[in-house]
C-alpha positions in Angstrom: 38.4 7.0 11.5 34.8 6.0 11.2 32.9 4.9 8.0 30.0 6.7 6.4 27.4 4.1 6.4 24.3 4.2 4.2 21.3 1.9 5.1 19.5 1.4 1.9 15.8 1.1 2.0 13.7 -0.9 1.3 15.6 -4.0 2.3 14.9 -7.3 4.2 11.8 -9.3 4.5 9.2 -9.2 1.7 5.5 -10.0 2.4 6.0 -13.6 1.0 8.6 -14.4 3.5 6.8 -12.8 6.4 3.7 -14.9 5.5 5.8 -18.1 5.2 7.5 -17.6 8.6 4.1 -16.8 10.1 2.8 -20.2 9.0 5.7 -22.1 10.4 5.4 -20.4 13.8 1.6 -21.0 13.9 2.2 -24.8 13.4 4.8 -24.8 16.1 2.6 -23.2 18.6 -0.5 -25.3 17.7 -0.4 -28.8 19.0 -3.4 -29.9 16.9 -1.1 -30.1 13.9 0.3 -33.7 13.7 3.9 -34.1 14.4 6.7 -34.2 13.3 6.6 -30.9 11.3 8.4 -31.0 7.9 9.2 -28.2 5.6 9.5 -29.5 1.9 12.7 -27.6 1.0 13.9 -24.4 2.7 11.0 -22.3 3.9 13.0 -19.4 2.6 16.5 -19.3 1.4 18.4 -18.5 4.6 20.1 -21.1 6.6 20.0 -19.1 9.9 16.2 -19.2 9.7 16.4 -23.0 9.0 18.7 -23.5 11.9 16.5 -21.5 14.2 13.5 -23.7 13.4 15.5 -26.8 14.2 15.4 -25.7 17.8 11.5 -26.3 17.6 11.9 -29.7 16.1 11.0 -28.5 12.5 12.7 -30.8 9.9 13.6 -29.1 6.6 14.1 -31.5 3.8 16.4 -30.2 1.1 18.3 -32.1 -1.5 19.6 -30.5 -4.7 19.5 -33.8 -6.5 15.8 -34.4 -5.6 12.5 -32.7 -6.8 9.9 -31.7 -4.3 7.9 -34.7 -5.5 10.8 -37.0 -4.7 11.4 -35.4 -1.3 7.8 -36.0 -0.4 8.5 -39.7 -0.6 10.5 -39.3 2.7 7.4 -38.0 4.8 4.8 -40.6 5.8 3.3 -38.9 8.8 3.0 -35.4 10.5 2.4 -32.0 9.0 4.2 -30.8 5.8 4.7 -27.1 4.9 5.3 -26.1 1.2 7.8 -23.3 0.9 7.3 -19.8 -0.3 8.8 -20.8 -3.8 5.7 -22.8 -4.8 5.0 -26.3 -5.8 3.3 -28.1 -8.5 -0.2 -29.6 -8.3 1.5 -33.1 -8.4 3.1 -32.3 -5.0 -0.2 -31.2 -3.5 -2.0 -34.2 -4.9 0.6 -36.6 -3.5 0.5 -35.1 0.0 -3.3 -35.5 -0.2 -2.8 -39.2 -1.4 -0.6 -39.8 1.6 -3.2 -38.4 4.0 -0.6 -35.8 5.1 -1.7 -32.5 6.9 -0.2 -29.8 4.7 0.0 -26.1 4.5 0.9 -23.9 1.5 3.2 -21.0 2.1 3.6 -20.2 -1.5 4.2 -16.5 -2.1 1.2 -14.7 -3.7 3.4 -13.3 -6.4 4.6 -16.8 -7.3 1.0 -18.1 -7.2 0.2 -15.4 -9.7 2.6 -16.7 -12.1 1.1 -20.2 -11.8 -2.3 -18.9 -12.4 -1.2 -17.0 -15.6 0.6 -20.0 -17.0 -2.4 -22.3 -16.5 -4.7 -19.6 -18.1 -2.4 -19.1 -21.3 -1.9 -23.0 -21.8 -5.8 -23.2 -21.6 -6.1 -20.4 -24.2 -3.9 -22.3 -26.5 -0.6 -20.3 -26.1 2.8 -21.8 -26.2 4.4 -20.9 -23.0 8.0 -20.2 -22.2 9.5 -19.5 -18.8 12.7 -17.5 -18.0 14.4 -18.7 -14.7 17.5 -20.2 -13.1 18.1 -23.9 -13.0 18.3 -25.5 -9.6 15.9 -23.1 -8.0 12.7 -24.3 -6.6 10.6 -21.6 -8.0 10.9 -22.8 -11.7 10.4 -26.3 -10.5 7.0 -25.5 -9.2 6.0 -23.7 -12.5 7.5 -26.3 -14.9 5.5 -29.0 -12.9 2.3 -27.4 -14.3 2.9 -29.0 -17.7 5.5 -30.6 -19.7 4.7 -28.4 -22.6 6.4 -25.3 -20.9 9.9 -24.4 -22.4 12.4 -23.4 -19.9 14.9 -20.7 -20.9 17.9 -19.5 -18.7 20.4 -17.9 -21.0 20.8 -15.8 -24.2 22.1 -18.8 -25.9 18.9 -20.7 -24.9 16.8 -18.0 -26.5 18.9 -18.1 -29.7 18.3 -21.8 -29.9 14.7 -21.7 -29.1 12.2 -22.7 -31.8 8.5 -22.7 -31.3 6.9 -26.2 -31.3 4.0 -24.8 -33.2 4.5 -21.4 -35.0 0.8 -21.0 -35.6 0.2 -20.7 -31.8 0.6 -17.4 -30.0 3.7 -17.2 -27.6 3.5 -16.3 -23.9 6.6 -15.6 -21.9 6.9 -15.1 -18.2 9.6 -15.3 -15.6 10.9 -16.2 -12.1 10.0 -13.5 -9.6 13.4 -12.9 -8.1 15.5 -12.3 -11.4 17.1 -9.1 -12.2 15.9 -6.9 -15.2 19.2 -7.6 -16.8 18.7 -11.4 -16.6 15.2 -11.2 -18.2 16.1 -8.6 -20.9 19.1 -10.7 -22.0 16.8 -13.5 -22.9 13.5 -11.5 -23.9 15.3 -9.2 -26.3 16.3 -12.1 -28.4 12.9 -13.7 -28.2 11.4 -10.4 -29.4 13.6 -10.3 -32.5 12.4 -13.8 -33.5 8.8 -13.4 -32.2 7.8 -9.7 -32.2 4.2 -10.5 -31.4 4.9 -12.5 -28.2 2.9 -11.7 -25.1 5.3 -11.0 -22.1 4.0 -11.0 -18.6 6.6 -9.2 -16.4 6.5 -11.0 -13.2 9.4 -9.7 -11.2 7.8 -9.1 -7.9 7.4 -5.7 -6.3 9.9 -6.5 -3.5 12.6 -7.6 -5.8 12.0 -4.4 -8.1 12.0 -2.0 -5.3 15.2 -3.4 -3.7 17.1 -3.4 -7.0 15.9 0.1 -7.7 17.3 1.2 -4.2 20.6 -0.3 -5.3 20.6 1.3 -8.6 19.6 4.7 -7.0 22.2 4.5 -4.2 24.5 7.4 -3.7 28.0 6.8 -4.8 29.9 4.6 -2.4 33.2 2.6 -2.2 31.4 -0.7 -1.5 28.0 -2.2 -1.2 27.4 -5.1 1.3 24.5 -7.3 0.6 23.5 -9.3 3.6 21.9 -12.5 2.4 22.3 -16.3 2.1 24.3 -17.7 -0.9 21.2 -19.7 -2.0 19.2 -16.5 -2.1 18.5 -15.5 -5.7 17.3 -12.0 -5.0 20.3 -11.3 -2.6 22.7 -12.4 -5.4 21.0 -10.3 -7.9 21.3 -7.2 -5.6 25.1 -7.7 -5.7 25.0 -8.2 -9.5 22.8 -5.1 -10.1 25.2 -2.9 -8.0 28.2 -3.9 -10.0 26.6 -3.9 -13.5 24.3 -0.8 -13.2 26.5 1.4 -10.9 29.9 -0.2 -11.2 29.9 -0.1 -7.5 31.8 -3.2 -5.9 29.6 -5.4 -4.1 30.2 -8.3 -1.6 27.4 -10.6 -0.3 27.8 -11.9 3.3 25.5 -14.0 5.5 26.2 -12.2 8.8 28.6 -9.9 10.6 31.0 -12.8 11.0 31.7 -12.9 7.3 33.2 -9.4 7.3 36.9 -9.3 6.5 38.5 -6.3 8.1 40.9 -5.8 5.2 37.9 -4.9 3.0 37.3 -1.8 5.1 40.7 -0.3 5.6 40.7 1.7 2.3 36.9 2.4 2.5 35.3 5.7 3.3 31.7 5.2 2.2 29.8 2.0 2.4 26.1 1.1 1.6 24.2 -1.8 3.1 21.2 -3.8 1.8 19.7 -7.1 2.4 17.9 -9.8 0.6 14.1 -10.5 1.0 14.8 -13.6 3.3 17.4 -11.9 5.6 16.3 -11.5 9.2 16.2 -7.8 10.2 18.4 -8.3 13.3 21.1 -9.9 11.1 21.3 -7.0 8.9 21.2 -4.5 11.8 24.0 -6.3 13.6 26.1 -5.7 10.3 25.1 -2.0 10.2 25.9 -1.5 13.9 29.4 -3.1 13.5 30.2 -0.9 10.6 29.1 2.3 12.2 31.4 1.6 15.2 34.3 0.5 13.1 37.5 2.5 13.3 40.4 1.2 11.2 42.9 2.7 13.7 41.3 1.0 16.7 41.5 -2.8 16.8 39.0 -2.8 19.7 36.3 -2.1 17.0 37.3 -5.0 14.9 35.4 -7.9 16.6 33.1 -9.4 14.0 31.5 -12.2 16.3 27.8 -12.3 16.4 25.8 -12.0 19.6 22.5 -13.1 17.9 20.5 -16.2 19.2 18.0 -18.4 17.4 15.3 -16.4 19.4 16.7 -13.1 17.8 16.6 -14.6 14.3 12.9 -15.5 14.6 11.8 -12.4 16.5 
């Protein structure tokens, strides 16, 4: 018995990821860029992409216990690429001071947040930023000024008190959050400071992918193909369960599929995070379409993709 498989659209790469990958590929092909090639962090949150770039000698420096500024201490020569998640001006200045060749792959949507925060600080606003701890995007924004207040939870918002109540309050957010995450914090702030100025910076790619999940036809299960570090992938699973009450499981590839998940399933939907390679998602969809719970010959979840497929 075959499954009814729904391929939700849009899914997969956003424009920021496409641009970041193009920058790395350009540096790999162009011998005029000094070697070795470093990426300060993970170019995007997908370990399959990181592993594929290793085949070309690209070194990704990532340590959850170190900031981007601290990681930069490990680079003394070559070319360094800043990731799509953005970096502070201190990181850029340090790269210049070390005479490193650098390229900035910051997503334009993230850059827009940086610009807005700088403008509002310059206009005398007190600035708060809603985001998730241990994610590189907030690190870059918070590096703009130590005057920015970081809020993650409803409790943070309840405990928040303006440093100067005579100033206007500006609130913005990490681009990959769900509407639920933001509203939980924002609604508390609005009660306390009804005149605050909120700049909704959930990026279009995140919004459209979450909307596709919210608008999906009824199904028994949603599979989200995405890395465990991918904020937007995890939010897609969250949105499915909290907005539609449709069970959701995040996997990184076809190899993560447990056959037992599928034995009582008739309808299944599939989507993917903004940093998930298209061929990884398509391999999952192809497997589900040929799956027959009565035929063990259709149960093989091994992947046939190579690093060339991942980067194609």
